Structures are given as C-alpha cells and as structure tokens.
py3Dmol code that shows the C-alpha trace and the ligand (Angstrom):
import py3Dmol

protein = """\
ATOM      1  CA  MET A   1      76.923 107.770 148.296  1.00  0.00           C
ATOM      2  CA  ALA A   2      79.269 106.194 150.877  1.00  0.00           C
ATOM      3  CA  ASP A   3      78.108 102.632 150.361  1.00  0.00           C
ATOM      4  CA  LYS A   4      78.265 102.875 146.627  1.00  0.00           C
ATOM      5  CA  SER A   5      81.570 101.462 145.461  1.00  0.00           C
ATOM      6  CA  PHE A   6      83.110 101.843 142.089  1.00  0.00           C
ATOM      7  CA  ILE A   7      85.566  99.571 140.278  1.00  0.00           C
ATOM      8  CA  ARG A   8      89.223 100.424 140.945  1.00  0.00           C
ATOM      9  CA  PHE A   9      92.422  98.886 139.641  1.00  0.00           C
ATOM     10  CA  LYS A  10      92.453  96.420 142.528  1.00  0.00           C
ATOM     11  CA  ASP A  11      89.137  94.965 141.250  1.00  0.00           C
ATOM     12  CA  ILE A  12      90.261  94.127 137.740  1.00  0.00           C
ATOM     13  CA  SER A  13      92.004  90.962 136.605  1.00  0.00           C
ATOM     14  CA  ILE A  14      95.627  90.670 135.702  1.00  0.00           C
ATOM     15  CA  SER A  15      94.612  89.981 132.127  1.00  0.00           C
ATOM     16  CA  GLU A  16      92.757  93.240 131.971  1.00  0.00           C
ATOM     17  CA  ARG A  17      95.714  95.065 133.468  1.00  0.00           C
ATOM     18  CA  ILE A  18      97.943  93.565 130.828  1.00  0.00           C
ATOM     19  CA  LEU A  19      95.563  94.724 128.103  1.00  0.00           C
ATOM     20  CA  ASN A  20      95.341  98.230 129.603  1.00  0.00           C
ATOM     21  CA  THR A  21      99.106  98.431 129.959  1.00  0.00           C
ATOM     22  CA  VAL A  22      99.973  97.462 126.402  1.00  0.00           C
ATOM     23  CA  PHE A  23      97.290  99.837 125.146  1.00  0.00           C
ATOM     24  CA  LEU A  24      98.623 102.715 127.241  1.00  0.00           C
ATOM     25  CA  LEU A  25     102.233 102.001 126.262  1.00  0.00           C
ATOM     26  CA  THR A  26     101.344 101.879 122.592  1.00  0.00           C
ATOM     27  CA  ILE A  27      99.455 105.144 122.822  1.00  0.00           C
ATOM     28  CA  GLY A  28     102.407 106.702 124.626  1.00  0.00           C
ATOM     29  CA  LEU A  29     104.754 105.547 121.846  1.00  0.00           C
ATOM     30  CA  GLY A  30     102.304 106.832 119.242  1.00  0.00           C
ATOM     31  CA  TYR A  31     102.269 110.237 120.952  1.00  0.00           C
ATOM     32  CA  LEU A  32     106.116 110.370 120.925  1.00  0.00           C
ATOM     33  CA  ALA A  33     106.041 109.597 117.197  1.00  0.00           C
ATOM     34  CA  ALA A  34     103.476 112.358 116.747  1.00  0.00           C
ATOM     35  CA  LEU A  35     105.779 114.807 118.539  1.00  0.00           C
ATOM     36  CA  ALA A  36     108.702 113.778 116.350  1.00  0.00           C
ATOM     37  CA  ASN A  37     106.529 114.164 113.245  1.00  0.00           C
ATOM     38  CA  MET A  38     105.475 117.639 114.369  1.00  0.00           C
ATOM     39  CA  TYR A  39     109.043 118.563 114.964  1.00  0.00           C
ATOM     40  CA  TYR A  40     110.185 117.533 111.485  1.00  0.00           C
ATOM     41  CA  THR A  41     107.290 119.162 109.630  1.00  0.00           C
ATOM     42  CA  HIS A  42     107.596 122.496 111.392  1.00  0.00           C
ATOM     43  CA  GLN A  43     111.199 122.926 112.400  1.00  0.00           C
ATOM     44  CA  GLY A  44     113.448 125.204 110.410  1.00  0.00           C
ATOM     45  CA  LEU A  45     110.702 127.133 108.592  1.00  0.00           C
ATOM     46  CA  ASP A  46     112.182 130.408 109.940  1.00  0.00           C
ATOM     47  CA  GLY A  47     115.581 129.496 108.613  1.00  0.00           C
ATOM     48  CA  LYS A  48     116.907 128.490 112.019  1.00  0.00           C
ATOM     49  CA  ALA A  49     117.407 124.921 113.156  1.00  0.00           C
ATOM     50  CA  GLY A  50     115.033 123.560 115.771  1.00  0.00           C
ATOM     51  CA  LEU A  51     111.371 124.280 116.543  1.00  0.00           C
ATOM     52  CA  THR A  52     110.701 127.901 117.525  1.00  0.00           C
ATOM     53  CA  VAL A  53     107.635 130.054 118.099  1.00  0.00           C
ATOM     54  CA  ASP A  54     108.379 131.705 114.729  1.00  0.00           C
ATOM     55  CA  ASP A  55     108.100 128.305 113.048  1.00  0.00           C
ATOM     56  CA  VAL A  56     104.597 127.906 114.504  1.00  0.00           C
ATOM     57  CA  VAL A  57     103.680 131.451 113.378  1.00  0.00           C
ATOM     58  CA  ILE A  58     104.915 130.705 109.831  1.00  0.00           C
ATOM     59  CA  SER A  59     103.017 127.361 109.750  1.00  0.00           C
ATOM     60  CA  TYR A  60      99.652 128.911 110.558  1.00  0.00           C
ATOM     61  CA  TYR A  61      99.866 132.673 109.925  1.00  0.00           C
ATOM     62  CA  GLY A  62     102.519 132.658 107.206  1.00  0.00           C
ATOM     63  CA  SER A  63     105.524 134.892 106.988  1.00  0.00           C
ATOM     64  CA  THR A  64     105.609 138.577 106.233  1.00  0.00           C
ATOM     65  CA  THR A  65     109.408 138.732 106.056  1.00  0.00           C
ATOM     66  CA  GLN A  66     109.986 135.905 103.616  1.00  0.00           C
ATOM     67  CA  THR A  67     107.692 136.807 100.804  1.00  0.00           C
ATOM     68  CA  ARG A  68     109.010 136.648  97.251  1.00  0.00           C
ATOM     69  CA  LEU A  69     108.054 140.247  96.609  1.00  0.00           C
ATOM     70  CA  GLY A  70     109.713 141.426  99.844  1.00  0.00           C
ATOM     71  CA  THR A  71     112.866 139.504  99.041  1.00  0.00           C
ATOM     72  CA  ALA A  72     112.894 140.798  95.461  1.00  0.00           C
ATOM     73  CA  VAL A  73     112.570 144.527  96.324  1.00  0.00           C
ATOM     74  CA  THR A  74     115.280 144.272  98.994  1.00  0.00           C
ATOM     75  CA  GLY A  75     117.479 142.157  96.723  1.00  0.00           C
ATOM     76  CA  ILE A  76     117.803 141.480  92.990  1.00  0.00           C
ATOM     77  CA  MET A  77     114.885 143.746  91.902  1.00  0.00           C
ATOM     78  CA  LYS A  78     115.927 146.677  94.120  1.00  0.00           C
ATOM     79  CA  PRO A  79     117.806 148.529  91.311  1.00  0.00           C
ATOM     80  CA  ASN A  80     114.547 148.678  89.331  1.00  0.00           C
ATOM     81  CA  LEU A  81     112.877 150.953  91.905  1.00  0.00           C
ATOM     82  CA  LYS A  82     113.261 154.498  90.681  1.00  0.00           C
ATOM     83  CA  ILE A  83     112.412 156.005  94.069  1.00  0.00           C
ATOM     84  CA  LYS A  84     114.340 154.285  96.920  1.00  0.00           C
ATOM     85  CA  SER A  85     111.764 155.026  99.572  1.00  0.00           C
ATOM     86  CA  ASP A  86     109.213 153.031  97.575  1.00  0.00           C
ATOM     87  CA  GLN A  87     110.950 149.949  98.988  1.00  0.00           C
ATOM     88  CA  ASP A  88     109.613 150.857 102.476  1.00  0.00           C
ATOM     89  CA  VAL A  89     106.155 151.549 101.010  1.00  0.00           C
ATOM     90  CA  ILE A  90     106.037 148.077  99.494  1.00  0.00           C
ATOM     91  CA  LEU A  91     107.515 146.347 102.602  1.00  0.00           C
ATOM     92  CA  ASN A  92     105.095 148.093 104.961  1.00  0.00           C
ATOM     93  CA  TRP A  93     102.220 147.057 102.744  1.00  0.00           C
ATOM     94  CA  ILE A  94     103.361 143.432 102.819  1.00  0.00           C
ATOM     95  CA  HIS A  95     103.847 143.512 106.619  1.00  0.00           C
ATOM     96  CA  SER A  96     100.434 144.961 107.196  1.00  0.00           C
ATOM     97  CA  GLY A  97      98.709 142.161 105.256  1.00  0.00           C
ATOM     98  CA  ALA A  98      98.983 143.220 101.604  1.00  0.00           C
ATOM     99  CA  ASP A  99      95.347 144.321 101.179  1.00  0.00           C
ATOM    100  CA  GLU A 100      93.747 145.261  97.945  1.00  0.00           C
ATOM    101  CA  ALA A 101      92.656 148.843  98.796  1.00  0.00           C
ATOM    102  CA  THR A 102      96.186 149.962  99.664  1.00  0.00           C
ATOM    103  CA  TYR A 103      97.393 148.087  96.619  1.00  0.00           C
ATOM    104  CA  ASP A 104      95.205 150.144  94.360  1.00  0.00           C
ATOM    105  CA  GLU A 105      96.139 153.375  96.035  1.00  0.00           C
ATOM    106  CA  LYS A 106      99.839 153.027  96.657  1.00  0.00           C
ATOM    107  CA  ILE A 107     101.403 149.879  95.263  1.00  0.00           C
ATOM    108  CA  ALA A 108      99.984 149.570  91.729  1.00  0.00           C
ATOM    109  CA  PRO A 109     101.386 152.959  90.708  1.00  0.00           C
ATOM    110  CA  ILE A 110     104.910 151.932  91.742  1.00  0.00           C
ATOM    111  CA  LEU A 111     104.717 148.534  90.069  1.00  0.00           C
ATOM    112  CA  ASN A 112     103.225 150.007  86.897  1.00  0.00           C
ATOM    113  CA  ARG A 113     106.026 152.506  86.738  1.00  0.00           C
ATOM    114  CA  ASP A 114     108.997 150.279  87.529  1.00  0.00           C
ATOM    115  CA  CYS A 115     108.095 146.639  87.111  1.00  0.00           C
ATOM    116  CA  VAL A 116     105.361 145.741  84.638  1.00  0.00           C
ATOM    117  CA  LEU A 117     107.820 146.598  81.876  1.00  0.00           C
ATOM    118  CA  CYS A 118     109.139 143.059  82.361  1.00  0.00           C
ATOM    119  CA  HIS A 119     106.497 141.534  84.677  1.00  0.00           C
ATOM    120  CA  THR A 120     103.671 141.252  82.145  1.00  0.00           C
ATOM    121  CA  PRO A 121     102.512 137.755  81.142  1.00  0.00           C
ATOM    122  CA  SER A 122     102.509 138.642  77.401  1.00  0.00           C
ATOM    123  CA  ILE A 123     106.125 139.718  77.608  1.00  0.00           C
ATOM    124  CA  ASN A 124     107.596 137.275  80.119  1.00  0.00           C
ATOM    125  CA  PRO A 125     105.090 134.549  80.930  1.00  0.00           C
ATOM    126  CA  SER A 126     107.544 132.904  83.340  1.00  0.00           C
ATOM    127  CA  LEU A 127     107.864 135.916  85.666  1.00  0.00           C
ATOM    128  CA  PRO A 128     105.407 136.747  88.444  1.00  0.00           C
ATOM    129  CA  ASP A 129     102.550 138.774  86.918  1.00  0.00           C
ATOM    130  CA  LEU A 130     102.668 142.201  88.589  1.00  0.00           C
ATOM    131  CA  THR A 131      99.975 143.823  86.445  1.00  0.00           C
ATOM    132  CA  ASN A 132      97.067 143.090  88.814  1.00  0.00           C
ATOM    133  CA  TYR A 133      96.258 142.436  92.485  1.00  0.00           C
ATOM    134  CA  ALA A 134      95.808 138.669  92.032  1.00  0.00           C
ATOM    135  CA  GLY A 135      99.269 138.236  90.547  1.00  0.00           C
ATOM    136  CA  VAL A 136     100.933 140.581  93.079  1.00  0.00           C
ATOM    137  CA  SER A 137      99.044 138.933  95.901  1.00  0.00           C
ATOM    138  CA  GLU A 138     100.663 135.571  95.037  1.00  0.00           C
ATOM    139  CA  VAL A 139     104.143 136.917  95.718  1.00  0.00           C
ATOM    140  CA  SER A 140     103.199 139.196  98.638  1.00  0.00           C
ATOM    141  CA  HIS A 141     101.601 136.540 100.880  1.00  0.00           C
ATOM    142  CA  ALA A 142     103.759 133.696 102.086  1.00  0.00           C
ATOM    143  CA  GLY A 143     102.731 130.358 103.416  1.00  0.00           C
ATOM    144  CA  GLY A 144     100.353 130.034 106.288  1.00  0.00           C
ATOM    145  CA  ALA A 145      97.807 127.347 106.587  1.00  0.00           C
ATOM    146  CA  THR A 146      94.757 127.398 104.359  1.00  0.00           C
ATOM    147  CA  ILE A 147      91.278 126.982 105.826  1.00  0.00           C
ATOM    148  CA  PRO A 148      90.653 123.670 104.011  1.00  0.00           C
ATOM    149  CA  THR A 149      93.928 122.277 105.415  1.00  0.00           C
ATOM    150  CA  LEU A 150      93.058 123.439 108.933  1.00  0.00           C
ATOM    151  CA  ILE A 151      89.616 121.916 108.648  1.00  0.00           C
ATOM    152  CA  ARG A 152      91.042 118.653 107.411  1.00  0.00           C
ATOM    153  CA  VAL A 153      93.629 118.461 110.209  1.00  0.00           C
ATOM    154  CA  SER A 154      90.991 119.583 112.785  1.00  0.00           C
ATOM    155  CA  HIS A 155      88.550 116.805 111.993  1.00  0.00           C
ATOM    156  CA  ILE A 156      91.287 114.170 112.091  1.00  0.00           C
ATOM    157  CA  HIS A 157      92.548 115.499 115.459  1.00  0.00           C
ATOM    158  CA  LEU A 158      89.102 115.897 117.036  1.00  0.00           C
ATOM    159  CA  PHE A 159      87.878 112.456 116.062  1.00  0.00           C
ATOM    160  CA  GLY A 160      91.162 110.612 116.605  1.00  0.00           C
ATOM    161  CA  ILE A 161      92.268 112.242 119.825  1.00  0.00           C
ATOM    162  CA  ALA A 162      88.770 112.208 121.367  1.00  0.00           C
ATOM    163  CA  PHE A 163      88.847 108.428 120.974  1.00  0.00           C
ATOM    164  CA  ILE A 164      92.276 108.126 122.440  1.00  0.00           C
ATOM    165  CA  LEU A 165      91.497 110.396 125.373  1.00  0.00           C
ATOM    166  CA  PHE A 166      88.244 108.554 126.037  1.00  0.00           C
ATOM    167  CA  PHE A 167      89.997 105.197 126.374  1.00  0.00           C
ATOM    168  CA  ILE A 168      92.838 106.564 128.390  1.00  0.00           C
ATOM    169  CA  GLY A 169      90.277 108.314 130.620  1.00  0.00           C
ATOM    170  CA  LYS A 170      88.290 105.116 131.033  1.00  0.00           C
ATOM    171  CA  ILE A 171      91.403 103.463 132.446  1.00  0.00           C
ATOM    172  CA  PHE A 172      92.430 106.479 134.454  1.00  0.00           C
ATOM    173  CA  LEU A 173      89.017 106.400 136.100  1.00  0.00           C
ATOM    174  CA  LEU A 174      90.117 103.297 138.031  1.00  0.00           C
ATOM    175  CA  CYS A 175      92.845 105.201 139.871  1.00  0.00           C
ATOM    176  CA  GLU A 176      92.595 105.868 143.599  1.00  0.00           C
ATOM    177  CA  ILE A 177      92.846 109.629 143.832  1.00  0.00           C
ATOM    178  CA  ASN A 178      90.834 112.519 145.122  1.00  0.00           C
ATOM    179  CA  VAL A 179      87.639 112.486 143.185  1.00  0.00           C
ATOM    180  CA  TYR A 180      87.688 116.251 142.478  1.00  0.00           C
ATOM    181  CA  VAL A 181      91.195 116.046 141.145  1.00  0.00           C
ATOM    182  CA  LYS A 182      90.135 113.122 139.029  1.00  0.00           C
ATOM    183  CA  ARG A 183      87.102 114.941 137.556  1.00  0.00           C
ATOM    184  CA  VAL A 184      89.250 117.941 136.601  1.00  0.00           C
ATOM    185  CA  ALA A 185      92.033 115.716 135.295  1.00  0.00           C
ATOM    186  CA  MET A 186      89.527 113.956 133.010  1.00  0.00           C
ATOM    187  CA  VAL A 187      88.407 117.201 131.356  1.00  0.00           C
ATOM    188  CA  VAL A 188      91.813 118.911 131.026  1.00  0.00           C
ATOM    189  CA  PRO A 189      93.175 117.059 128.004  1.00  0.00           C
ATOM    190  CA  PHE A 190      89.902 117.416 126.120  1.00  0.00           C
ATOM    191  CA  ALA A 191      89.741 121.140 126.859  1.00  0.00           C
ATOM    192  CA  ALA A 192      93.418 121.526 125.861  1.00  0.00           C
ATOM    193  CA  MET A 193      92.792 119.720 122.595  1.00  0.00           C
ATOM    194  CA  LEU A 194      89.830 121.974 121.797  1.00  0.00           C
ATOM    195  CA  LEU A 195      91.820 125.072 122.683  1.00  0.00           C
ATOM    196  CA  ASP A 196      94.691 123.873 120.475  1.00  0.00           C
ATOM    197  CA  VAL A 197      92.448 123.338 117.444  1.00  0.00           C
ATOM    198  CA  VAL A 198      90.654 126.664 117.922  1.00  0.00           C
ATOM    199  CA  SER A 199      93.935 128.488 118.338  1.00  0.00           C
ATOM    200  CA  TRP A 200      95.256 127.137 115.016  1.00  0.00           C
ATOM    201  CA  PHE A 201      92.414 129.028 113.299  1.00  0.00           C
ATOM    202  CA  ILE A 202      93.038 132.177 115.327  1.00  0.00           C
ATOM    203  CA  THR A 203      96.789 132.008 114.719  1.00  0.00           C
ATOM    204  CA  LYS A 204      95.977 132.131 110.994  1.00  0.00           C
ATOM    205  CA  SER A 205      94.822 135.750 111.594  1.00  0.00           C
ATOM    206  CA  ILE A 206      96.623 136.726 114.790  1.00  0.00           C
ATOM    207  CA  PRO A 207     100.268 135.515 114.930  1.00  0.00           C
ATOM    208  CA  GLY A 208     100.512 136.039 118.725  1.00  0.00           C
ATOM    209  CA  PHE A 209      98.180 133.088 119.236  1.00  0.00           C
ATOM    210  CA  ALA A 210     101.061 130.803 118.332  1.00  0.00           C
ATOM    211  CA  TYR A 211     101.817 130.859 122.068  1.00  0.00           C
ATOM    212  CA  VAL A 212      98.345 129.473 122.794  1.00  0.00           C
ATOM    213  CA  VAL A 213      98.908 126.722 120.209  1.00  0.00           C
ATOM    214  CA  ILE A 214     102.135 125.730 121.977  1.00  0.00           C
ATOM    215  CA  PHE A 215     100.674 126.028 125.490  1.00  0.00           C
ATOM    216  CA  SER A 216      97.549 124.023 124.769  1.00  0.00           C
ATOM    217  CA  GLY A 217      99.455 121.359 122.752  1.00  0.00           C
ATOM    218  CA  ALA A 218     101.872 120.939 125.690  1.00  0.00           C
ATOM    219  CA  LEU A 219      99.063 120.930 128.206  1.00  0.00           C
ATOM    220  CA  MET A 220      97.331 118.131 126.335  1.00  0.00           C
ATOM    221  CA  GLY A 221     100.483 116.105 126.079  1.00  0.00           C
ATOM    222  CA  LEU A 222     101.353 116.553 129.732  1.00  0.00           C
ATOM    223  CA  SER A 223      97.870 115.776 131.073  1.00  0.00           C
ATOM    224  CA  MET A 224      97.560 112.734 128.859  1.00  0.00           C
ATOM    225  CA  GLY A 225     101.051 111.570 129.885  1.00  0.00           C
ATOM    226  CA  LEU A 226     100.188 111.980 133.560  1.00  0.00           C
ATOM    227  CA  GLN A 227      97.036 109.906 133.165  1.00  0.00           C
ATOM    228  CA  ILE A 228      98.993 107.126 131.449  1.00  0.00           C
ATOM    229  CA  LEU A 229     101.837 107.111 133.966  1.00  0.00           C
ATOM    230  CA  LEU A 230      99.628 107.245 137.015  1.00  0.00           C
ATOM    231  CA  SER A 231      97.384 104.491 135.627  1.00  0.00           C
ATOM    232  CA  ILE A 232     100.296 102.180 134.931  1.00  0.00           C
ATOM    233  CA  TYR A 233     101.873 102.921 138.305  1.00  0.00           C
ATOM    234  CA  GLN A 234      98.670 102.256 140.270  1.00  0.00           C
ATOM    235  CA  MET A 235      97.758  99.228 138.225  1.00  0.00           C
ATOM    236  CA  TRP A 236     100.947  97.390 139.113  1.00  0.00           C
ATOM    237  CA  PHE A 237     102.566  98.910 142.138  1.00  0.00           C
ATOM    238  CA  PHE A 238      99.861 100.484 144.284  1.00  0.00           C
ATOM    239  CA  SER A 239      96.525  98.740 144.123  1.00  0.00           C
ATOM    240  CA  GLU A 240      97.210  95.309 145.699  1.00  0.00           C
ATOM    241  CA  ASP A 241      96.784  96.140 149.364  1.00  0.00           C
ATOM    242  CA  ASN A 242      94.189  98.858 149.052  1.00  0.00           C
TER     243      ASN A 242
END
"""
ligand_1 = """\
43
HEC
C 114.309 144.438 83.351
C 113.239 143.530 83.591
C 112.682 143.529 85.024
C 112.184 144.563 85.735
C 112.081 146.051 85.305
C 111.776 144.025 87.021
N 112.009 142.689 87.058
Fe 111.513 141.425 88.548
N 112.300 139.885 87.547
C 112.943 139.984 86.321
C 113.551 138.712 86.005
C 114.325 138.365 84.735
C 113.287 137.881 87.116
C 113.740 136.437 87.279
C 115.015 136.520 88.086
C 115.502 135.171 88.497
O 114.674 134.279 88.620
O 116.704 135.093 88.820
C 112.454 138.613 88.030
C 112.008 138.098 89.229
C 111.176 138.843 90.060
C 110.523 138.252 91.194
C 110.466 136.825 91.557
C 111.619 136.465 92.406
C 111.442 135.022 92.864
O 111.094 134.820 94.033
O 111.606 134.121 91.996
C 109.850 139.266 91.817
C 108.935 139.154 93.035
C 110.140 140.489 91.065
N 110.951 140.147 90.058
C 109.674 141.753 91.445
C 109.941 142.870 90.708
C 109.585 144.177 91.118
C 108.794 144.480 92.394
C 109.977 145.035 90.165
C 109.852 146.541 90.147
C 110.370 147.213 91.265
C 110.674 144.264 89.159
N 110.647 142.899 89.524
C 111.229 144.752 88.030
C 112.939 141.073 85.489
C 112.559 142.314 85.852
"""
view = py3Dmol.view(width=600, height=400)
view.addModel(protein, "pdb")
view.setStyle({"model": 0}, {"cartoon": {"style": "trace"}})
view.addModel(ligand_1, "xyz")
view.setStyle({"model": 1}, {"stick": {}})
view.zoomTo()
view.show()
C-alpha cells in the first residue's frame, strides 16, 4: 500500500486545474440558483412570507387547514349548518384525512341535510358537488404533491445530481486529507440526496418528515459545498509544496 501513490492536485497541470475550477464554480452557481428557485416555488404557501417548515409540509403533504370545505364551513357557508357542532365534526374529519368510511357514516348525512339543496350539479353546476364522496373529496383535500409529480422530480434529481456529485467527487478525490474522512465525505452527499428524495414520499403521508426533507437537503448542500471549496482551495493555495 505504502508505495502505491495516487494522483493529487499537485500532480495535475494548470490547464486541468483551470478546467476543474470553472466547472466547480459553475456548479456552485447552479446550486445557488437551485436554492433561489426552491425558495420562490415554496415560500409563502402557509400565508406567511419566507420559507418555513409549514411551507414544506404543504408542498408535500398538503394542508388540512386551508381546504375549501374547511374554509367554507368556518366562513361563508357556516350559516347553512343547522347544528353548530357539525362544524367540528366536519373539521375533525378533514384534519384526520377525509376518509370515505367516515364520510359515509358522519359527513354525508350533514351535507345531505344542509348543503346539497344548492350543491347539486343539476341545480348549480358551478358549485362544488357535495352529493358524493368524489365531489366532497375535491374540496376536503388541499394541495400536496401527487405521486406522478414526485416520481418525475425524483428521477430528474437522482440522474442529474448523481452526475454532478460524481464529477465533484472525482475532483475532490485529489485532495490531501485523511483517507477515512475522504471516503466518508464522498458518500455523504449521495446518501443525503437519497434520504431527501425518500423523505419527499414519506412526507406526503407523514407531515413530520418535512424536517427530514429540510435536514437532508441542507446536508447535501453543505457537504457538496465543502467538497467544492476544499478542492478549489487545495488546487491553488495548498498543493504546490506538498
Ligand atoms: C343556499 C344555497 C347554498 C347552501 C345551502 C350551501 N351553499 Fe355552499 N355555496 C353556495 C354558493 C352560492 C357558493 C358560491 C359562493 C361564492 O363563490 O362566493 C357556495 C360555495 C361553497 C363552497 C366553495 C367555496 C370556494 O372555495 O369557492 C363550499 C366548499 C361550500 N359552498 C360548502 C357548503 C357546505 C358545506 C354547505 C352546507 C353546510 C353549503 N355550502 C351550503 C350556496 C350554498
């Protein structure tokens, strides 16, 4: 092992260093643009400015507080409820996922009594159809990512980012650092990316996983950023006299 030497930054030409550097800087810039894009597509979903955990929850899981049905029974449609406590019955049902069994048992009787008078397609085709589960479901679930969307974004991320991380890693390999640290550092961004993608799907069902989405996304960004910065530093300021 000892006599086997590997290529390090000091062994590569200036031309190759220039190529590596412009690549790393461009990727770094691309990553910042990706962060800005993420900020603008997710911020404010919860009604507050800035990117929050709630925004991430709403993006993947959806919202149980901002459904059209929930807003209606606490707002303009509230006077139509003959029994006031039915408002809570409906809200609890929405918050617990708006399933069909409970709809049949508890929700349909309320809506049939107080709402279908107007909310029937043959009477008012422009109003939400509250005569059946499919129609009610449309206004009692809000947002959230669909599986096809998640699959589309996943394959773009996995292919695209794997390429980027591979090339960044190939350059980072030339650093002079403890070999065990290096081996771990190579794997971390890949593992973080995988965890990120998996946690999108889990957050779709379990909103608390939004924290894992944020943690793994941040970990990937940080570990990638460190590889880029250390590589550029060692390439130009560290390798000469080693
Ligand atoms: C007297 C007729 C009438 C009754 C009864 C009625 N609605 Fe409505 N509903 C309307 C009208 C009209 C609109 C459209 C209001 C608007 O867009 O400003 C509407 C709109 C809605 C909307 C859509 C709001 C949105 O996001 O655009 C929901 C949901 C709704 N009603 C639920 C209910 C529920 C639940 C009940 C029973 C508790 C009910 N409505 C009873 C007439 C009625």
